[in-house]
N, C-alpha and C positions, 0 to 999 in steps of 0.2 A: 579792264575790258568795258567799253561803253555799252549801254543797254540796247542801243539800236544799231542796225547795220543797213546800209543802202543796197538794195538789190535791183538790178535792171529788169525791166519787164519785157524788153524786146520791142517796145513801142517807141520808135525814134523817127525823126524827120517829119514831125507833125507840122503841116503848114497852116492848118486852121488854128484859130485861137480857142483853146479849150476853156469853157466856163465852169463846167461841173461834171460830176460823174456819180454813178451808183452801181452797186453790185447786187445781183440776185442769183444765188446759186453759183453756177460756173460761168455766169454771163457778166461782162463788164460793159456798162453803158456810159458813153461819153457824149456830152452835149457841147456844141460849138457856138461861137458867136454868130455864125451864119445860119443857125437853125438846123444844122445837120445833126444826126445821131449816129455815132459809130458804135457798133456792137462787136465785142471781142469775146472769144472763149478764154476763160481765165482758170488755168489748172496748174497746180504745182508751181505757183508763183510765176508762170509764164503766160503771156497773152498772144493770141493770134486773131487777126481780124476776120470776122464772119460776115458782116454785112454793114453797109452804110446806107442810112435812110436820108437821102438828100432832101433838103427843104422840108423836113418833117414839120417844122414850124416856120412861119413867115419871118419871124425875127429870132434874135438870140435866145437860146435855151439858158435861162438864168439858174435853174435849180432842178435837180432830179431826186426822186425818192421812190419808195416801193411800199405798197400796201398789200399785205399777205391776204387779208380778208377777201379782197376782190381780185387778187392776183393781177394787180394793175401797176403800171409805171406812172408815177405822178410827175407831171412836167409843168414847170412854170415858165411861160414864154408870153411875150407881148402882154404882160400884166394880167394874165388869166391862167388859172390852174386847170389842167385837163387830166383825165385818167385814160391811159392807153392800156387796153387789155393785152396781156401777154399770153402766148409768146409772139403772136402775129402783129401786135401793136394796133389791133383793130377789134372791135369798134372803138371809137374815141368818144369819151364822155366829158364834155366841157362842164365846168361848174360855174354857172352864170352868177352865183352869189359872190364869186371871187374876182369880179371885175375890178381893175386897178390894184391887183395883187402885187405885193412887193417881196414877200418871203413866206415860207411855210415851214412847219416842223411837224414831225410824226412821232407818236409815242404809242407803244403797245405794252400792255401790262395785264396781269391777272388780278382782278378786283372781285371782292366778295359783294354781291348784290343782294339786298334784303327784298322780301316780297313787295315792299312799297317802292321799289326801284331806287332806294337810297343806298349810298355807300356807307357801311358801318365804320365807325372810327376804331380801327383795330388797335390803336395805341391806347386810347382812353377807356375802351370797354372791350375786354377780352371775351366777355360772355355773349356779346352781340355778334352773332355769326350769320353770314348769308351764304348764298350759292356762288361758288367761284365762276367767273366768266372772263373770257378774253375780250378786253375792250381796247379798241384802237381809236386814237384821236388824231385828226388832221387839223391843225391850227393854221389858218391862212391869214397873214397880216396884210390888210388892204389899206387903202387911203383912209385914215382916221377911223378905221374899224377893224374888227377881227371876226372871222367866221370859224366856227368849230363844227367839223364833221365828225361823226362817231359811228363805229360799227361794234356791235356786241355779239360775240360768237358768230361773226360773219353777216349778221343782219344789220342793215343800215338803220340809223336812228335819225330823228328829226334834227337838222342842223340848228345851231344857235348863232346869233349875231350880237355884237356889242359895239356900240359906238365908243370911240376913243378920242382923247384930246389931241393926239398927234398920230402920225402914221408910224407903225412899228417897222423898224429897219432890221431887227433880228429877233428871233423867237427861240427860247429854250425851255423845255419841260424840266422844271426843278423836281417835281414829283408827278405822279399820274394825275394829280388834281390841281397842281400849282404850275403856272406858266410865268416865266420871266420875259418881259417885253422891253426891248431897248429902242427908245425913240431916237436917241443920239448917243454920242460918246459919253455924255454926262447925265442923261435923263433916262431913268428906268422905272418900270412899275411891275408889280406882281399881280397876276390875275388868278382868281379862284374859279375853277370850273363849276363848283357847286353853287356858288352865289352869283357868279358872273359879275363880280365886282372887282375893281382894281384898287390897289393900295400903293402909294408912292414909296419909292426907295430913296433914302437920303444917304448919300455917300459922304465919308469923312472929307473934310476940307483940307486937313493936313496929311499929306501922303506919308510923312515920316512916322506919324503916329500909328499908322496901320501897316507899315511895311518895314518895321525895324529889322536891322540886320541880325540882331540876337535871336537865338532860337528859344522858343518857349514850349511848354508842354502841349499847348494847343496845336502845335504843328504836327503832333503825332496822333491826334485823335480823329475819329470819324472817317474811316476809310471805307468806301463802298465797293460795289462790283463793277464789272466792265460796263462802261456807259457808251452811248452813241451820241453823235451830234451831227448836225447838218450845216455845213458851211459852204455856201456858194457866194460868199460875201464879195462884194465889189470894194473898190478902194474907199477908204474912210467909212465903210460900213461898220457898226459896232460888232466887236468880235467876242461876245459873251459865249460862255461854254459851260456845260454841266460837267462837273468833275466827279460827282457821285450822286447817289440818290439823296435828294434833299439838300444839295449844295451846288451853288452856281459861282463861277469865277467871272467877275465883272471888272473889266479893265477901266482904269481912270488914268489917263496920261500913260506913264510908264510903270504904273503900279496895278497889280491884280488884287482885288478884294474878294474874299470868300463870303457869300451871303447864303442864308437859309431860306426856307419857304416863306418865313415871316418877314423877309426883307432885312433882317438884322445880321450883323457880322457873326460868323461862326468861329472865327479864329482871331487871335490877337495880332497875328502877323500875316502879311501877305507876300506876294511875289513882286520882286523889283526887277524890271528888265532894263537893259542898257539904252533902250529907245522905246518909242511908242509902237506896240505890236500892230502888224497889219492883219494877221489872221491867227486864230487859236484853234487847237484841237486837243483832245484828251484821250490818251490811252493809259488806262490805269497802271501805275499811279503817277503818270507823267503828263505834264502839260507841254504841248509842242507849240512853240510860238515862232511865227515867221516875222523876222525883223527886216526893216528896209535896208537897202545898201548903205554902206558907210557906218553902220552901227557898231559892228564888231571891230575891235582894235586888238591885234595880236601882240602880246608881250611875252617875253621869256628869255632864258639864257641863250637860246640859239638864234634869237632875233636881235640884230644889232641895234635896231631902233623900232619904236612902236609902228606897227604896220596896219594901216586901215584898209579894209577890204571893201571894194566897190560893188560887190555882188550881194544879193539877198542872202540871209543866213537863217538857219533854223536852230533855235535854242531850245533845248529839252531840259525842263525843270522838274525836280521831284516834288510832289505835293506833300511828301513826308518831311523832308528837310527844308523845303522851299528854297533850295539852292540849285543852280544849274549843274547838270551832270554830264552834258554833252552839247557840243556845238558843231553843226554841219554847215558848210558853205556851198552855195550853188557853184557848179551845176550838179552836185550830189552824185558824182560818178566815182567809180573805184580808181580811174586813171587820174594822174596828177593834172589838174586843169592848167590852162595857159593863164599865167598871172596877168597878162596884158588884156585879157578879155574880162568883161563883166557880164553878169547874168541877173535876170530877174526871175522870181519864182512864184509859184502859187502852191498853196497848201490845200490839197483836195482830199476830202474825207467822204467816203460813201455815207450818205446821210441815213441816220436812224437805223443802223445795222449793228447787231450785237457782235462784239469782238471784231469790228471792222478794221481792215488795214488802213494805213495812211499812205497817200500817193503824193508825190512831189513832181511838179512839172516845171522845168527850167528852160528859159528862153534867152538867147543872147540879146543884149541890149542894142547891139549894132544891127540896124535893120537889114543891111546887106547880108550879113552873116546869117541873121534869122531867116531871111527869105531863102537862103541857100540850104542851110542845115536844118532849119525848123526846130521845133521843140522836142524834148525827150521826156518820157514819163518814167519815173523811178518809184520804187515802193520801199517803205521803211518796214523792216522786220525786226521784231524784238528778240533779243537773246533769250534763251531758256531761263525760266525763273530761277532755277537752281544756280545757274552761272551768275546771274545778277546778285543773288543773295550771297554767294561765295565771295564775289568781288567786294561787296560792302563789308563783309566780315574781315576779309584780308586787310582792308584799309582801316579797320578799327571803327567803322561806323555801325556800331552794334545797335544803337537805338533805331537808326534808319532801317537796318536790315530786319530788326524785329518788327517794326511797323509794317514793312513790306510783307513779311510772312503772315502777319495777322490779317492783312487786307485780302489775302488770297483764300479761295475756297479749297476745301480738302480735295475736291475732284481735280483742281488744277495742279496743286502741289501735293503729291501723294504722301510724301514724308513730312508733312507740315508739323506734326506733333514732335517728331524727332528734331527737326531743325529749330523749332521754337525753343525747345529745352536746351539745345546746344548753344544757341545764340544768347539766351538768357544767362546761361552759366558764364560764357565769355564776357558778357556785359557786366555781370556781377564781379568778375575778376578785375575788369577795368575800373569799376567803381571802387573796389577795395584798394587797388593800386593808387587811386587818386584821393584816398582818405575818406571816402563815403562808406564807412564800415557798416553802418546800420542798414543802408539800402542794399548793400552786398549780402549781408547776412540774411535779410528778409528774403532775398531771392534764393539763396542756398536752402533756406527752410522750405520755401514753396516747391522747389524742385527736388527735394529730398536727396540732395547731393551727398555722396559718400563722405562721411565725417573725416576720413583720412585725407581727402583732398582739401577740405576746408582747413584742417589743422596744418596741412603742409604749407599753407601760405604764411605761417608764423615762423619765427627764428627757432634755433635749436633749444633755447631755454623753455619753449612751450611745446614745440613739435618733436623734439628729440631727433631721431634718425629719419623721421618723416619729412623734416624741413626741406623745402625745395628752393633753389636759387630763384631770385626774382625774375631773371630772364627766361626761366623755364615754366613760369606760371601758366601761360596760355597754352603751351604745349601739353602741360599736365591736364588741361581741360579740353583737349582735342582741337586746339587751334594753333595759330601762329601769332607771335608778338606783333602788334601793329607798328608801323614805321615810326610813329612819334611816341612810343612807349617810354616813359621816364625810367631811368636806371637808378634813381636815388633811392636810398633806403629810408625806413621809417625813423622819424625823430622820436625822442623820448616821450613827448606828450602824445604824439600820434600812436606810438606803441601802446601806451596806457589805454587810449581810447579803443584801440583795436582789441585789446585783451578784455576790456569791459564789455565790448560787443560779443566777444567769444563766450563770455559767461552766459549771455542771453541765449546764444545758439545752443550751447551744451545743455543748459537748463531746459530748453525746449525738446531736445532729443532724448534726454534721460527718461522722462515718464513714458514717452511713446515706445521706446525700446523696452522699458520695463513691462509695459502692458502686453506687448507682443511676446515677450519671453515668458511671462506668467501664463499666457494662454497655452504655451508649449511645456509648461512645468519646468522651466529652466530658471534657476536661482543662483545668486552669487556664491552660495554655499557650495555649489558644484564646480567652482572655478578650477579646482585642482584636476577635475576630470576632463577639462578641455585643453587644447593646445595653447600654450602661453603666447602672448603677443610678441615677445622678444625672439621667439623661434620662427616667426613668419617673415618671409621676405618682404621688403618694402614695396616692390612692384606688385606683389600679390595683394597687399593691403590697398594700394592706390587703384588697382583694377577692379575692386569690388563694385557691384552695380549701384547705380543711383536709383534707389527704389524706396518706397515707404517701408517701415519695419514689418508691416503685416505681409509683405510680399517676399521677405527674405527667408532663406532656409536657416535652420538652427545654427549651423557653423558661422554663417555670415552675421547673424544677430549677435553672437558672442563676440566676434571681432569688432563689430560696430561699437558694442558696449565697452570693450576694452579700450578702444581708441578714445571714445568720448570721456570715460572716467579718468584715464591717464592724463589726457589733456587738461581736464578740469582740475585735477590734482596739481599739475605743474603750474597752471595759471594762478591758482590760489596761492601757491608757494611764492609767487612773484609779488603779487599786489594785495592778496587777502590771506595772509598766513593765519589769522585768527579763526578762519573757517575750516582750516585743515582738520582739526580734531573732530568736529562734527561730521565732516565728510568721511573720516576714517571709521567713526563709530557706526555709521549707516552701512548697510550692505552695498558693496560696490564691486566694480570689475577692474579697478586700477591695477596696472601691472607693477608688481613690487620692484622688480629688477630695474625698471625705468626710473624710479624715484628714490630707491633705497639710499644710494650714496649721497644724493642731494640732502635728504633729511638728516643723515648722520653729519654731513658737513655743516649744516645749519643748527646742529644739536637739537633737532626736533624729535627728542627721544619718545616723548609721550605719544605724539602722532604716529611715529614709526611702530610703537608697540600696538596701538590700536589697529594699524594697518596689518601688522603681522597676525593679530587676533582674528581680524575679519577674513584673512586668507588661510586660516588654519595652520599658519606657520608658528605654532606655539613654542616649539623648541627654541627658535631664534628669539622670540619675544622673552622667554624666561631666561635665556642666557644673557640677553641685554639687561634684564632686571637684576640679575645676579651681579653683573658687572657694575651697574649703577649703585647697588647697595654698598659697594666697597667705599664709596665716597661719603656715606652717611655715618654719623657718630652714634645717634640714638638707635637702640635695638628696634623700637617700634618703627622708626623711619626706614630702617634697613629691610625689615621683613614685611611690613604692611602692603606695599605694592605687589610683591610676589604672592602673598596670601590672597589678596583680592582677585588677582588674575587667575590663580588656580581655582578659586571658588566659582568662577564663571564657566570653567570647563566641565563638560559632562562625562558620562561613563565611556563615551567613545574615545576619550583621551586619558583613560585611567593609568596606563603605563607611564605617560608623561607626568601625570599628577604625582604618582609614587616617586618617580625619579627626581622631580624638582622639589618635592617636599622634604627630602632627606636632610638637606642642609639647613632648612628652616627648623625642622624638629630638633636637630642637633644643637642649634643655637638657642632655641627657646621652645620647650615642649608645649607650654601653655598656648603660645601664639600659633605654633604649628598645628595644634589640635583644632583650631578654628577652621582650618582648611576642610576638615571632614564633617563639620557640624553645620555647615551652611545649608539653608533650604533653597538656595538659588538653583542648584543643580544636584539632584539626588544621585548618589553614587551607589554601586552595588555593595551592600552592607557586609556580606560575607567576605568579599575580597578585601575590603578595607580592614576588616577585623584581622584577617590573616596577615596583611601587610604590617599593621600596627603591632601584632603579636610578635612578629619577627624582629621589629625594631625595638620594642620595649613592651613587655607584658603589662606593666603598669598603665601605659598609655592605652593598651588594648582594653584593660579593665575599665578605664575611664570612658572609652568609646561605647562599650557595652552598657555601662550604667546610663550613658546619655540616651542610647536607643530605647532602653526599657523605661527609664523614669521620665524622660522629656518627650520622646516620640511615641511612647505607649506601644512599643513593639511587643507582641504576644507570641513571637516565634519560640517554639520549644528549644530549637537549636541554640538561640542566643541566651535564653534563660539558663539552660544547662551549662553552656560554655562559661557564663559568668560565675555560676556556682563552682564549677570545676577550677576556674581561674582563682577564685577566692581560696579554695582548698589548697591548690598547688602553691600559691604564693605564701600562704600561712605556713605550710610545711617547710617551704624553702627558708622562710624567715627563722623558723625554729632550728633548722639544720645549720644555718649560717650564724646563729646566735643573735639575730636581729629581732629583739623582743617587740620593738615598735611595729615592724612589719607583720610579725606573727600575730600580735594581739589585734592590730587594725584589720587585717584580712579576716581573722577568725570572727571578730565582732560583725563585720559585714556579711560573712557567710551565715551566721546565726539569724540575723535580721532578714536576709534574703530568702533562706529556705523556709522561714516561718511565714513569709507573706506571699511568695510566688506561687501561682496556681498553674504554672506552665513548665514544671520540671517533673521528670520521672523519679519518684521518691526512692523506689527500691534500687534503681540503678545507682543513684548517688549514695545511698546507704551502703552499698557494697564497696564503694571507693574509700569509705572512712577507715582510718586505722583502728585496729581492734583494741589498742591499749591507750588511746588518747581521743580527744574531742568527744567526751561523753555527752556534753550538753547538746552537741549537734546530733548525736545519735538519739537522744531523748526527743528532740524536736521532730526528727524524721519518723521515729516510732509513733509519735502522736499523730503525724500526718497520715501514717498508715493505719490508724485506728487502734493501735496497740497501746492503750493508755496505761495499762497495768505495767508494762515494761518501761514506759517513759517515766512513770512515777517512781518506780524502783530505782532507776538511774539517779533521779533527783535526790532520793532519800539515801540509798545505800552507797552510790558512787560519789555524788557531789556533796551530800550532806547539806544541801541547800533547801531548807524546809519552806522558806518564803517563796522561792520559785516554784516549789511543788504546789503550794496553795494557789499561786497565781495561775499555774497551769490548770488547776481544777476549776478556778473561776472562769477562765476562758472557755473551757470545754462545757461547763454547766450552762453558760449563757448562749453558746453557739450551737450546741448539739442537743436537741430536746430528748433524744433517746438515752443520754448519759446523765440523768438526774442523780444517779447514785455514785457519781465520781468522787464526791467527798467521802462517802462511806468506804470506797475502794482505798483511798489514801489512809483512812483510819485503820483499815485492816492491815495495810502495810506497816503502819506504825506499831500496832499492837501484836502482830504475828511475827515480828522480827526476832522475839526472844531477848531483846536488849532493853534493859530498864532505862537506857538513855533516851529512848524514843517515847517514853510515857508522857514526859512533859510536853513535847510537840503535839502528841495526840490530844491531851487535855486542852491545850490552847486551841487546837483545831475545833474541838467540841464547843468551847466557849464562844468562839468567833463565828462559827457557822452552824449553830444549833438549828435555825429554821430549815437548813438544807439537809439535815440528817434525820433519818427515821428514828424515832424515840426508842422503839422496842429493839430494833436491830443494834442501835448504839449501846443500850444497856446490856444486851446479851454479849457484845464484844468486850466490854470492860472487864478487866480482871477483878478479883475479889478484894484486892488490896486497895482499890480506889475507894475513898471515903465519900460520904454524902456531902461533906464540906467542899470537896473538889468539884462536885457536880451540882452545887447549889444554883448557879446561874442557869445551867442547862435545864434543871428540873423546873425552876420557876417559869422559864420560857415555855416549857412543854405544858405546864398547867394552865397557862394563859390562852391556849389555843381554843377558840370558840367551838362548842359542840352543839349542833342543832339538828332536830329530826327532819330531814328533808322530805320524808313521806307525808308528814302532817301538812307541810306547806303545799305539797303536790295535790293532796286531797282537797284542801281549801280552795285552791285555784280551780280545780275541776268542778266543785260545787258552784262556784260563782259563774263559771262559763255556762253550766246547764241552766241556771236561773235566767241569764240574759237571753239564751236561745229560746226559752219558753215565752218570754215577754215579746220577743220579736215575732214569734209564730202567731201570737194572739193579735198583734197589730196587723199582720199580713192577712188575717181572715176577715177583717172588717170590710163591708161593702155599703154602697149607697145606691139607690135605685132612682133613676130619673125617668119620669113618665111624661106624657103630653100635657098632663094637668099640673105638673109641678111648677110652683110659683117661686120666684126669687124673693127671699125675705128682705132684700134691700130696696129693690125698685118695684116690687110687687107686680112684675110682669112674668108671663109664661117663659120658661127657659127654652123649651123646644130643642132644637139641634145646635144651639150656641155653645161656644166654649165655656166650660164651667170651672169652678174652684170649690174644693171641699175644705171646710174649716174644722179644726179640732178644738175641743175634744168631743163635741156632740155630733159632728158630721153634717152641719148645715151645708146646703148646696146653693151657690150664687152664680150669677154670670161672672165670667172671668174679669170683665171690666168693672164689676161691682166689688171685687174682692177686697180692695184696700179700704173702701168706705165701710164695708161690713166688719172688717177686722178692727177698725178704730171703734166702731160701735160696741163690739164685744169687749174690747179692752176697757172702754169707759164704764161699761156695766160691771165688769169684774172689780175695777177700782172702787166703784160705789158700794158694792157688796162688802168688800174688805173694810171700807171706812165705817160702814154701819156696824160691823162686828166689833 
């Protein structure tokens, strides 16, 4: 669909030569070569004649315009500009300064004016702000001069004049402050209204250098708003035109050059026409160029030979692509024209009107036909913006469509943001299809495209079931495949580059998704609580919204993460397999079912195990480890991977730990025991002890010993359980005739009950057999404080006198209240009635005489004991020092009283300082100064004289001693 359509205005059969026109509101003013002014009502694109002012001017009306500030029609006729007040066209105000006028231009803009009546440079200084004012400039080009008329908020300002080197033939406002003047087809200058100075414009000499057929990025930059222009140009008059704010199109021969306010080229490429343009107009973003007859040559499959048209033609060129998009041939009617007739045309644009339509007047070149039929006026109407954009998109001209969208205001294109995003996405698909993967991925990232759609552009090895055929890519992104879309698939090298680019895309998405999910307290550890990726339909995944992670609901976030991590996993598997293990170790949302078989097929068992672990699929991981252990020969190699895996599991997987540790314990109890002694994950001790006790009580005993000795567990339950286990295993060993187990467990029992402070003694004592384990009974009796009973067991049951003495030593040193413990043992020896215990009793007396009361010991000894047997004991008793402590106490009391009396005497001594007291050192009155008192006589000196007087006293004392 072409961007413009020709619409008849109903104005036909015009016999007068139309030179110019202007529109104001619903009024269309047409000026003729005879000086007449036709006034039409123009509503709904239809015109009807209201009035004709015959001979409004004596000569041809060359140009029309409108100034809103004065509500006046500007008329250039007979080289003078006059203002006709509307609506009655009177009074008429000639502008005498415009004598010999050739052309004029009008510009209205809102400008910030500072108090000193200067325009602030809004670009260079944002801080400098003025008062906004509506300023209208009327620039009139006269013979070798230009006159500037101004109105500010409707108030006329003093006009300005500037002499010029040549007469301007065309005037265009590049900005509200810069005017482009064309002296001829090749000579142009730029005029600054602030300085009222001109600067020359130098056009390139080589047309090919500025109008290359190739497209550059400069062709898509700097698109402005709807601009207006005034063209009442006569033949060979320069046809410069403003294409946007700050940019002017200046023709040179058959090339259009884009210039900025500084007179320099703004684009590296220009517009190339098939001939020298006669007139130009601009309707954003198109340049409308009227070409002379014979310029357009029609070629095509339906044309047997090149056909040259002898009528004027209108070529419409996009300022975005700099390529022609439509060509219209006179007479610009919907009916098929007579090919035997030729027409000339004029391009008439209402001057200086915002969003002004373009009118075309066509006249037969044959004078007889022209005098009979006259001229007809047609109007160009632009297709809706949406239709133009859709057409560009359908053709695959995404860059041009995007530039067109960017050039339009939100008020003109209501769904601008949606269209921009959709076109960018399709453009990115086009870039991707042509191997520009980085540019495509950058766009996908900027648009927050659904990751499933991005991954769908890749083959099955990366995208899995999301993979979409190449011919359906554009449909996936809401468009249609362009006509010239290549159907070839990616080569190996291109595929590698595309996957490398995918790494970057997925690496960008992962942290953003992770942050959004963390804010909602969603972690990969909860993956089992969410719907798996494999259970979701492909259409549902592809239809997820294109939104930033922060705008997604939790379910969508999880699906995004599943798609991203699964694609990253598969792409690593293809070109970066060394990174798989690190990815598996980290928390991730990879779908196991999507990659499980591929990992097994590539024998990536360690990566698969890590993936199982991260997804809490521990049973699968442990089964795989068990299977892998069958291929190992060394026991350590068989069991170590399973042990390390089980050590990582916590109490939440206790049943799995117990289940998978059985075969390890059966193969090697020592290595299997390591599963339960790791500090990496603390397991419930009671449940572990119960499990190990069922498996093997000896392993349970070892576990309890580990808890108490290495982990310093003080739980009464574990201490009592260990003691009972020692007791039970010892009795079982005796019952089974296993002396090694019996003695080993009994020895551990004795040591444990003697040291442990966290067992219930009486309860354990009740479990001991009455006819065995006497030493254990003795230890427990001692722990209960029944030392007499314990010693009796050592002496009467065990007949182990050495242990009895050791028991007494331990009690003597640890319990201060039991200092007579040795005497108790002596009584047991001597009161037994057996002469066999006399010898141990005498040995006890000889070895521990300092710990025995002499009198009590002698009283206990039987009469048969001789002095010779007690010689050592008696000698030790006689060597004990005897001292009267009362004498010592009295001596110390007397010494204390003596010191107290001396102190009291010293404390009662006083010195009296009067007003007449003189310092013996400096011989000055002491008065109220700080003083020092010297011993032993009590001399009083100034405090500052104390050291000198002390030396004097010391010298005198030494002298007296030396004389003596």
